N, C-alpha and C positions, 0 to 999 in steps of 0.2 A: 204534652209538650207545650212549654209556656208559649203565649202568643208572641213575646218580643224576640224568640229565637227563630220564627218563621222566615224573616228576611235574608238570615244568614243562608238559607237555601239557594237564594238567588242572587248572593252578592259575594262572589268568591274574593272580592277586595278585602274582605275582612279575615278570611282564611289565612293561616299561617302555612309556611313551607320551608324547607330546608336547604332547597337548591334553587340556584338561578336556572331559568329556562330561556336559551337563547332565542327560541321561536317566539315565546311570548313577548320577550323584550323587544324584539324587532318590529313585532306587529303594534306594540303600545307605543314606540317611538313614532311610527308612521300615524298611528290613531291621534296622538297628542298634536302632530303638526296638522292634521285634518281639522281638528276642533280649534285650534290656533287660528286658522283662517277664517272661521266663522265671524269672529268679531270686528277685527279692524278691516276686514274686506267684505265678507258676505253680508253681514248685518249693516254695515255702513252704508254699502251701496243700495241695499234694500230699503232702508230707512231714509237716505239721501234722496232717492229717487221718489219716494212717498212725498216727501215735504216740499215747499215752495222755494222757487229759485233764490228768494234772497236769504234763505236759511239753509240751504244745502249743506255748505261747509261747515257750519256749526252743530248741525245734527251729525253730520260724519265724525266731526272732531270728538264728539261725545261719546261714539264707540271707541275710537283710538284712545281717547283719555281712560275710559272706563278698562281697557285692556291693561295699559300701562300702569295704572294705580292699582288696580286688581291684583296684577302680577307682584308688586311690591308689598302690599298689604297682606297677600297670602303667604309669602315666604317668610316675613317678619313675624306675623301672630295668627293670620287666618287659618293656615294648616294646624297649628297646635290647638285651637280652638274646636276645629272640626274633627281632628282625627288623633288628638292626644288622649291620654288616659283621663277618664273621668266620667261622671255619670250625667249631669246635666249639661256641661260643656268639658271640652278637653283641655288639657294642660300638659306642660312638660316639653314642649316642642317649640318654644319661641325661638325664631331666628334658626329653625332646623337643628335645634341643639340634639346633640346625640345621633344625628343621621349623617353618616359618611358614604362613600361609593361602596361598601361592603354591605350595606344594610339592605334588607329585603322586605318588599311587602308583597306577600304570596310568593311568586315566580319570577317577580321583576324587582329592579332596584328601587329602593323607596324614594329616591331622588326623582325617577321617572314618573312614579305615582304622584309626587308631590307636584310636578310640573302638569301633568294629565289633569288632575283635579283643580289646579289653579286656573286652567283655561274655562272650567264651569263657572267658577267665581266670577270671572271677568265678564262673561257673556250674559250672566243673569242680571247684573246691575245694567249693563248696556241695553238688555232688553228693556228694563223699566224706563229707560231714558225716552223710549218712543211716546210715552203717555204725557211728557212734560215739555217737549221741544216748541220752540218759537216763541217761549216767553220766560223759561228759568234761565238764571244768571249761569253762566259757564263756571264762575269761581263757586257757586254754591253747588252745582252738580260735581264739581271735583272734590269739595269736602264730604257732600252726601255719599258718594262712591265709597271712598275710604271707610268712613263710619259705618255705611250700611253693611258691608262685607264682614265687618268686625261683629256688629250688634245683631244684625238679622240673618244673613247668609249662612255664616259659619255655624251659629248654634243649631239652625234648623238641618243643615248636613249632618252634624254630629248626632243628632236624634235619629235621623233615618239611615246614615251609613256608618257612622263613626263608633258606634257601641253605647251610644247613650241609652240607658235602659228605662229611666223614669218616663221619658216622653215618647217612647217607641211603642206604638199600639200593633205592632205586627203587620204594617203595612208593606205591601210590595210596591217598590219604586226602583226600577232596574237602572233607569238612566237619568231621571230627575222631574218626574211629573210634579211633585210636591216642591222638591228642593229648588228646582229651577222655575218651571213656567208659571205655577201658581203663585210662587213666591215673588217673582218679578211682576206678574200681573197684577197682583194686589198691591204691591208698592207702587207702581205706575199709577194706579187707579187713585191711591191715595193722595200721592202728591198733586195728581191732576185737579183733584178737588180742592186742595189746600192752595194751590196757585190761583184758581179761577180760570175761567174761559178766556181765550185770546179775544182781542177787542172786537175782531170782525167775525167771529165764530157765529154762524148761521145767518150772517147778514151779507155775506159774499160768498162765491163760489171759491172753494179752496181745493185746487187741483194739482195733481202731481207733477213735480218738476221733470221728470223723465221715466215714462213706462219702461223704456229700455233699461235704466239702471235698475229699475224693480226687479225685472225678471233675471237679469245677470246676478244681482245679489241673491235672489231666491235660489237660483241654481247653485252658487258657491254654498249656501247654507245647506242645500240638500245634499252636496257633494261631502261637506265636512261632517254633517249628520251622521255619515256612516262611522265616522271616529267616535262621535258623541255616544251612539246607541251600540254598536259593536264593540268599540273600544271599552264599554261599561263591565265586560265580562272580564276585562283585564287578562285575558289569555286568547290564544290563537286555537280555538276549538269549536265544536259544534254549535254550542250556543251562540258563540260570535257569529258565526256563518248564519245562523237563524235570524238573530238580531239584524244583521246586514239585509237579509231578504225581506224581512217583514217592513223594516224601515222604508225600503224602496217601493214595496207595494203600497202601503200606507200613504205615503207621499203621493203617488200617482192616482189614487182614489181620493185624495183630499183635494187635488185639481178637479177631477170629474165632479165632486160633490159641489164644490163652489160653483162651477160653470153650470151645472144643472140648475142651481138656485137662480143665477143671473138670468138663465135662459127662459126659466119659468116665469119670473117676475117682471124682468126688464127687457126680455126678448133679445138681449145683445151680450153675449159673452166677451168679457174683456181679457186681455192679458195680464193686466193689473190683478184682476179676480183671479186668474188661474195660479197666478205666482203666490197670491196670498193663501189660496187653498192647498198649493204644496205645503207651505210652512204649516198652516193648520192641521194637515195630515200627519206632518213630522211631531208636531207638539203631541197630538193625541196618541201616538204609538209609542212615544218615548218611555213612560212608565210600565209598558207592557211589553217591550220589545225583548226582553229576554224570557219572556213566558208564553206569548200568543202565538199561534200558529198562523198560516197564511189566510185561513178562512175568517179568523178573528181580526187580522190586519186588514183585510178588506171592509169589514163592517165598521171597524174603529175608523179608519181612514175617511171613508165615505161619509159617515156622520159627522166626523170632526170638520171636513171641508164645508158641508152644508150647514152644520151648526155655526160655523165661523161666518158665512155669509149673512145668515139670519141675524146673528148678534150684531154685525157692523152695519147692515143695511136696515134693521128692524128695530132690535132690542135696544141697543144704544140710544135711540132716540128718546126711549121712556126715561132713561136716567138723567138725561140733560148735563152729563159730566163731559167735559171737553178731553177726552183722552185721544189726543192729537192723532196718534197712528195705531190706535186700537190694540195697544199692548194687552190690556187686560182681556178684551173681547177674543183676541186671538191666542194669547198664551194662558190667560187665567182661565177663562170660562172653558175653552177647549181643553185645557189641561185638567180641569175637574172631571170633564167627560172622560178623559183618558185614564185618570185615576180609578173613576167608577168602572170603566170597562175593563180594567186589568182583571178585576175580581170575575168578572162576567165570561171573559174568553180567553181562560188560561188553557193550554193545549194538554192533551192527556199526557204527553211524556213529560211535561214540566210539572203536573200536578202531584204534590205531595200526598203520601197516604193520609186517609181521614180528612181529605180537604172538603171544606164546606164553603160553598159559594155565599151563603147568607153571612156566617162568621167573617169571612174575608171582606165582605162588602162593608160590614160594621167598622173593620179596622180601617179600610181605606177612608171612609167618611170621617172617621175620627181623626185621622192624619190630616186629612184636607181641612177639616175645621179648625185644628190647632194651627196650621199653616196660615189661614186666613187671618184668624184673631191676632197671632202673635206677629205676624208681618206687617197686619194693618196698624196695630197699636204701636209697634217699635218703630216703623217707618215714619208714622207722624212725629215722634220724638226725634228721630234723626234728622228729619227736614227742618223742624223748628230750631235745632241747635246750628244746622248748617245754614239757615237764613239768618240767623242772628249774628254769626261770625262774619258774613258778608253783607250785613247791613240791608237785609231784606232779599228773600229768594226770587223775586220777580224783576225783571227789566222794567224800566219806565216806559210810558207809553210812545215816547219818541223813537227810542232804540227799536221798540217792536214795530214801528211803522216802517222804519229804514229797513229793518232786517238785521238779524244778528251777526250775518256773514261780515259785512262792512263795519258796523258799529263796534263788534266785539273783537274781530280778528283782522280788520283791515284788508279784507280779501273778498273777491267775488268768484263764484262758481265758473263762470264764463267772462272773458275779458273780450268781448266782441267790439 
């Protein structure tokens, strides 16, 4: 069997069907609503709580803008690039051409599939915003979001899920390890490098505005992630149920893994750490959610949480890049772990005939490498274009000092 055919075993979204299934459709309507909640609510609160009080609204506004802009770009051209006909990129579905209420994608209406996948595009660029907050111009981010989905996100999606054969290495990515998390993490890291550090980075304590918002946001993300992972089966069946369960298990173990790290090194487990660990566990299980069993989910989530803690508390300091909210370390690095672990912890019942861990591991690493290189290079180009259009991508020093809430939006998070 050709290597590029292997993902078809795990991605029913690519399969064809002749009949609409009302159960599948009902589940996917719910799952799409779950994932929608993740960006303008869950991620906005999580990121908003982590930033400083003078930049809370700007940070949350970037998640809101990413969702609105991502939705527009997706239905105009993004879906066509990602899921249209073609090898390197898809074509033929601009403005959803040829898709009406009777068109099917598997056993659900294709219009519903468009909506579901659009929520993925929006949250991916929103995740990347966490690396650049507190000094990127809002106007730059708006243009960046639109261009990035077209130039980076949609092609990577096409290679992994949309039928593009040339750059499909036989990777298993059930719900977005490379497509979403590694892609977003690398993009954020690159923009953080190009923007430079915040002027008071490592000179003064930068504390979260509200740990309460962080925990609330993380719990909304956890809730929405059931739609993210279990919905990626695009059917109401046993695989969706398994993905639902292992998602919950891995998130719980991510909390435990992060808190263990804090307890061992700092002697104080924090709620911000626990919430971050939940997100790390969710990131780690995402690519394996359709193929890992409970035992694998326990290990994947535990390692994901502990790795996220080590990355944020120790490894990050080596690189000296001001990744404001650790998007690369929690999504990119932990996403790499999740993609590798996908090959290592595939359940017996999900294992195809003649499965080779070694061969699959090579496929996973090839896909990870391609995503890192492509996302890194193209993100830099998209950023330079966006910055040129807006007269520079970084705010001036006075604006940075005052904070972007009042200087950019004329608002404050709390009017006391």
